Structures are given as structure tokens and as C-alpha cells.
C-alpha positions in Angstrom: 7.9 -3.5 26.9 10.0 -0.9 28.7 12.8 1.1 26.8 15.7 1.8 28.1 17.3 5.5 28.8 19.2 5.6 25.5 15.8 4.7 23.7 13.4 6.5 25.9 15.8 9.6 25.1 15.4 9.3 21.8 11.4 8.6 21.7 11.2 11.5 23.2 13.0 13.9 21.3 11.3 12.6 18.6 7.8 12.6 19.2 8.7 16.6 19.9 10.3 17.2 16.7 7.3 15.2 14.6 4.0 16.1 16.6 2.5 18.7 18.2 0.2 18.2 21.2 -3.3 18.1 19.3 -1.7 15.2 17.2 -0.1 13.7 19.6 -3.2 13.7 21.3 -4.9 12.1 18.1 -2.3 9.4 17.9 -2.6 8.4 21.4 -6.5 8.4 20.9 -6.3 5.9 18.0 -3.7 3.7 18.9 -3.1 3.7 22.9 -4.5 0.9 23.7 -6.0 1.9 26.7 -3.8 5.4 27.6 -6.4 8.3 27.1 -4.4 11.4 26.7 -6.0 13.4 29.3 -5.8 10.9 32.0 -1.9 11.2 31.9 -1.4 14.8 30.9 -2.9 18.0 31.3 -3.7 20.5 28.2 -2.7 23.4 31.0 1.2 21.3 30.5 3.5 22.7 28.2 4.3 20.4 25.2 7.5 18.8 26.0 6.3 17.7 29.3 3.1 16.2 27.9 5.4 14.0 25.3 7.6 13.0 29.0 3.8 12.5 30.5 2.7 10.0 27.3 5.6 8.0 27.3 6.0 7.4 31.0 1.9 6.3 30.8 3.6 3.7 28.0 6.2 2.8 30.4 4.7 2.2 33.4 2.2 -0.5 31.4 5.1 -2.0 29.6 3.7 -1.2 26.3 6.3 1.8 24.8 6.9 -0.5 21.6 2.8 0.1 20.7 3.3 3.8 21.0 6.8 3.1 18.9 4.9 1.4 15.9 2.4 3.8 16.2 4.6 7.0 15.8 6.2 5.1 13.0 2.6 4.5 10.9 2.2 8.1 11.5 5.3 9.3 10.4 6.9 6.6 8.1 9.7 8.9 7.0 11.0 10.1 10.5 14.3 8.2 10.4 14.3 7.8 14.6 10.8 5.7 14.4 12.1 3.7 12.2 15.5 2.7 13.9 13.6 2.5 17.0 11.3 -0.5 15.3 14.7 -2.0 14.2 16.3 -2.0 17.7 12.9 -3.1 19.3 12.5 -5.9 16.9 9.5 -4.7 15.9 10.1 -4.8 12.2 11.9 -8.0 10.2 15.3 -7.8 8.9 16.2 -10.1 6.0 18.8 -12.7 6.7 22.5 -13.4 6.1 22.7 -15.8 4.1 26.3 -14.5 2.8 26.0 -15.3 -1.0 28.6 -13.3 -1.8 27.5 -13.4 -5.0 25.6 -10.3 -7.4 23.1 -12.6 -8.9 21.6 -9.9 -10.7 23.9 -7.3 -11.7 23.4 -3.9 -12.9 19.4 -3.7 -13.4 18.2 -4.9 -9.8 20.3 -3.2 -7.0 20.5 -3.4 -3.9 17.3 -2.0 -1.2 17.9 0.4 1.3 16.1 -0.9 4.2 15.1 2.5 5.9 14.1 3.5 2.3 11.8 0.1 1.5 10.1 0.7 4.7 9.0 4.3 3.9 8.7 3.4 0.7 6.2 0.2 1.8 4.3 2.8 4.4 3.3 4.9 1.4 2.1 2.1 -0.6 0.4 0.8 2.3 -2.0 3.8 2.1 -2.4 4.1 -1.7 -3.7 0.6 -2.5 -7.3 0.2 -1.9 -10.2 -2.3 -2.0 -12.6 -2.3 -5.0 -16.3 -2.8 -3.8 -18.6 -3.8 -6.6 -21.1 -5.8 -5.1 -21.5 -9.3 -2.8 -20.0 -12.3 -4.1 -16.5 -13.1 -4.6 -16.2 -11.7 -8.1 -17.9 -8.3 -6.7 -14.2 -7.4 -5.1 -10.7 -6.6 -6.4 -7.9 -4.3 -5.7 -6.8 -0.6 -7.1 -3.9 1.8 -6.7 -4.2 5.4 -6.7 -2.0 7.0 -9.6 -4.0 10.1 -9.6 -5.1 12.9 -6.9 -8.4 11.6 -7.4 -7.4 8.5 -10.1 -7.4 5.0 -9.1 -5.9 2.4 -11.3 -7.4 -1.2 -11.4 -8.3 -4.0 -14.0 -11.4 -3.7 -16.4 -12.8 -7.1 -15.8 -13.4 -6.2 -11.1 -15.3 -2.8 -12.4 -17.2 -4.6 -15.8 -20.6 -5.4 -14.0 -20.6 -1.9 -12.8 -20.2 -0.5 -16.7 -22.4 -0.3 -20.1 -19.9 0.4 -22.6 -17.8 2.8 -20.9 -19.9 4.3 -19.1 -20.5 3.8 -15.2 -23.7 2.6 -14.4 -23.8 0.7 -11.2 -21.9 1.7 -7.7 -18.7 1.7 -7.2 -16.3 2.2 -4.0 -12.6 2.5 -3.2 -11.8 1.6 0.1 -8.3 2.7 1.5 -6.7 1.6 4.8 -8.6 -1.7 5.3 -5.9 -3.3 7.2 -5.0 -4.9 10.2 -3.1 -3.0 12.7 0.1 -3.7 15.0 -2.5 -4.4 17.7 -4.0 -7.1 15.7 -7.3 -5.2 15.3 -8.7 -5.0 11.9 -9.1 -1.3 10.5 -12.5 -0.7 8.5 -10.7 2.2 6.4 -12.0 5.0 4.4 -14.5 4.8 1.5 -14.3 6.8 -1.7 -17.3 6.6 -4.3 -16.3 6.4 -7.7 -17.5 9.3 -10.1 -16.8 7.9 -13.8 -14.6 5.5 -15.6 -11.7 7.8 -17.1 -10.5 5.5 -19.6 -9.6 1.6 -20.5 -9.7 -1.3 -22.0 -11.6 -4.7 -21.9 -10.9 -8.5 -21.4 -9.0 -10.2 -23.2 -11.2 -13.0 -25.4 -14.2 -11.8 -22.9 -12.2 -13.3 -19.8 -9.1 -12.6 -17.6 -6.8 -15.1 -19.3 -7.7 -14.7 -22.8 -5.5 -13.3 -25.5 -7.4 -10.9 -28.4 -5.5 -7.7 -27.4 -7.3 -6.0 -24.7 -5.0 -4.6 -21.9 -7.9 -5.7 -19.2 -7.8 -2.3 -16.9 -9.9 0.7 -16.0 -8.6 4.2 -15.0 -11.3 5.6 -12.5 -11.9 8.9 -11.3 -13.0 9.6 -7.3 -15.8 11.5 -6.2 -13.1 13.2 -4.0 -9.4 13.1 -3.9 -8.1 10.6 -1.8 -4.5 11.5 -2.7 -5.4 15.0 -0.3 -6.5 12.8 2.6 -4.4 10.8 5.8 -4.4 6.8 6.2 -3.9 8.1 9.8 -5.4 11.5 11.9 -2.8 13.9 11.6 -0.1 11.7 9.4 1.7 12.8 6.0 -1.0 13.0 3.1 -1.7 9.6 1.2 0.0 10.8 -2.5 0.1 8.9 -5.2 2.3 5.4 -6.5 4.8 6.5 -8.8 4.4 4.5 -12.0 7.5 2.8 -14.0 6.2 3.3 -17.9 10.4 3.2 -19.1 12.2 1.0 -18.8 10.0 -1.9 -18.6 9.7 -4.6 -16.1 12.6 -6.9 -16.7 13.0 -10.6 -16.5 14.0 -12.3 -12.6 13.1 -8.7 -10.8 11.3 -8.3 -8.0 7.7 -9.1 -8.1 6.2 -6.9 -4.9 2.4 -7.2 -4.8 -0.4 -5.1 -2.2 -3.8 -6.1 -2.4 -6.9 -7.7 -1.1 -6.7 -11.2 -1.5 -10.8 -12.6 -1.0 -11.5 -9.1 -0.2 -9.7 -9.7 3.1 -7.7 -6.4 5.1 -4.8 -5.8 3.1 -2.1 -8.3 2.8 2.0 -8.5 0.5 3.2 -11.1 -1.3 6.8 -11.6 -3.2 8.2 -13.2 -6.0 9.6 -12.5 -9.2 9.1 -12.0 -13.1 9.2 -15.4 -15.0 8.9 -14.3 -18.3 8.2 -11.2 -20.6 5.4 -11.5 -23.8 4.7 -8.7 -25.5 2.7 -5.9 -23.3 2.6 -8.8 -20.0 4.7 -10.8 -17.9 4.3 -13.7 -15.4 5.5 -14.0 -12.2 5.5 -16.2 -9.0 3.7 -13.8 -6.4 0.7 -15.4 -4.4 -2.5 -14.0 -5.7 -6.7 -15.0 -5.3 -9.8 -13.9 -6.4 -9.4 -9.7 -5.5 -6.3 -9.6 -6.2 -6.9 -8.5 -9.9 -5.9 -4.9 -10.4 -3.2 -4.6 -7.4 -0.1 -3.0 -8.6 2.9 -5.3 -8.8 6.3 -3.2 -8.1 10.1 -3.9 -8.4 12.1 -3.4 -4.9 12.0 0.4 -5.4 8.3 0.2 -5.4 7.4 1.5 -8.5 4.3 0.3 -10.4 5.8 -2.1 -12.8 2.8 -4.0 -13.8 -1.1 -4.7 -13.1 -1.5 -7.8 -11.9 -4.6 -9.4 -13.4 -5.2 -13.6 -13.0 -3.8 -16.5 -12.8 -2.3 -17.8 -16.2 -4.9 -21.3 -16.2 -4.4 -24.5 -15.6 -1.4 -25.2 -18.3 0.9 -23.1 -16.1 -0.6 -23.2 -12.9 3.2 -21.9 -10.9 2.6 -19.0 -13.0 0.3 -15.3 -12.3 -0.4 -13.1 -15.1 0.0 -9.0 -15.6 -0.1 -6.4 -17.8 3.1 -3.9 -18.4 2.5 -0.6 -16.9 4.2 1.2 -19.9 1.5 -0.3 -22.2 -1.7 0.9 -20.2 0.2 4.0 -19.5 0.4 4.7 -23.1 -3.0 3.5 -24.3 -4.5 5.7 -21.3 -2.6 8.7 -22.6 -4.2 8.3 -25.9 -7.1 8.2 -24.3 -6.3 12.0 -22.7 -5.6 11.0 -19.1 -2.8 12.6 -17.4 -0.8 9.9 -15.9 
């Protein structure tokens, strides 16, 4: 794809503002799809000229959409890159059904698309695959909620625990995803140092009911929040929790997860029922999804997905409200 004059000018200007020579070189090296920085420009040229050289190289190959998508991923908060992705059709917009009714008045505001896309890019960087061992029960999903703290389901890491102590090897792999070019990125692995606190499974299984909250708060060896999903990109940061107000009936259920231990995926549904510290929802999940954050339409974590509800209610999945988890973790001294 080649850009017209208007889009070309905006892309060149945004790249000049959002990058420098070294970070642009890294971006092209990682996402250039065959374009090599030092083959299309020179270190002796000024940075504005380097930007023009790089953009022209993509234009000549009719692959400028790859550069636009890569720039958006690396700088998700830059509105120019978001607008260019929209105009080039690289992101999907929701259909206009002309429903002329405000079905969720007050509690469920409209979501701004640019804000949602930027927030989703952040959550993508903050959700990880939990790796405990081989086999279908050796994987799960987790979310970064502190500089070095990952929240997941207790039953995901139970095999690596002896009581409250971590005795087995657990890894949290961030950025394991499929890129815009269809290539699977292996991501970056962080070892778990300890279990900070948690609450066991319910009745000894993910679908029991004896009062356990089925969560584990894990401390990493290194502070993953200070790293970046892409070299030269913004810091990973942490996912904000929403302990108050709690999740509400019929609100959005957005789950970023590693189903079947696969690269990062997203599923959408709604909250269908509230029962004490639990809720049910309709977002798709399978083995490997346990421990994934359930979020509202502002991408705040409202619950922790943990299981299906069993054969008697096959159309719903089950999650623990984040308010209950935060309250329990704080009594254990965790800084959430």
C-alpha cells in the first residue's frame, strides 16, 4: 500500500516527533518486513532526512501499512498513528446499527475508540502466559498488577506450591502474540520468585464452592513493568484494578487471554449474573484461560476469570470479583 500526499505528510511528521534515529532503526529492524535501515538511509544524514528515506523505502515496496502498524504498536498513545490506522483500514470499527436507544443508561458509558485502542495496547503488554509445566494443565494466563506482581488463578500454579511456598519453577511470558505480519513473537519470559499471597480453590476444584477465592499473587524476579513490549517503546506499566464499584450485571466482559496456551487472544461477552464474590459471563474461554483479567469497556480489571460453571450451566463462565481479591490480598499485606 502507498500513501497519498496527506497521509504521507502526517506519517513523516509523526515519526519525526515520536522517534529518534536509534529507535526508528530498531523499529525497522523488528518490523520492517525486509526493509533494512542502513540500506535505505545513512547515519551521516540528518534524522528528518532519515525518516523520509525510510518512508520512501516502504512506499516503493507498497508496504507502508506495515510501517504505520508498527509505529502504532510502538507508540500507541500517539493519535496520528491511530488516525492513520483508521484511515487505512488497519483497525476495525464497530458497525453502526442505528439503534437509537441507550440500553445501558448511566453505568455503562460509550467508549471512545482512540482511548480504547490505546488502552487495549497497554493491556496487551500486561497480560502474560503462565508456564508451570507440560500438558494442558501446565499453562494459564496472568496479568501484571504491580511493578513485579502478577495476578493469576491459584489452581494454575497449584502444582508448583507446597502450602504457601513456591517450590516449583513458574515463568510468566509476556508479548507472546501474533504480529500484524502474521509472525508469532516468542515474547519475553520472567521467572517467578515467590508467592506473595493467595486463596485456594473452591472445594478442591475450579468449580467448587467452599469460599476460596482461587487466586495467587506472584512476585517476579525482575520488575516487568519497567520493560517494554517493543524495543524503544513505552514502559509496560501495570493494569489498573477496579475494586469499587464492583462489576455490574450486563456490563461488558472483555478478556485478553492465552487459550490452550496459544498466542494472546481476545474475547468479548457480558456479565450475566452476580452471586456474592463471583460473577458469570459469556466471553469465550478454554483451558489456559484461567487467571485472565475480565475487564469492562474502559479496560479496568473487574474480575479474574477462573473456570466454566459446569455442565448444568454450559452457557456461562465463572470469575471472581476483583474487589474480593483486593480486599483479601490487602489483609495479607499486599500493596494492591
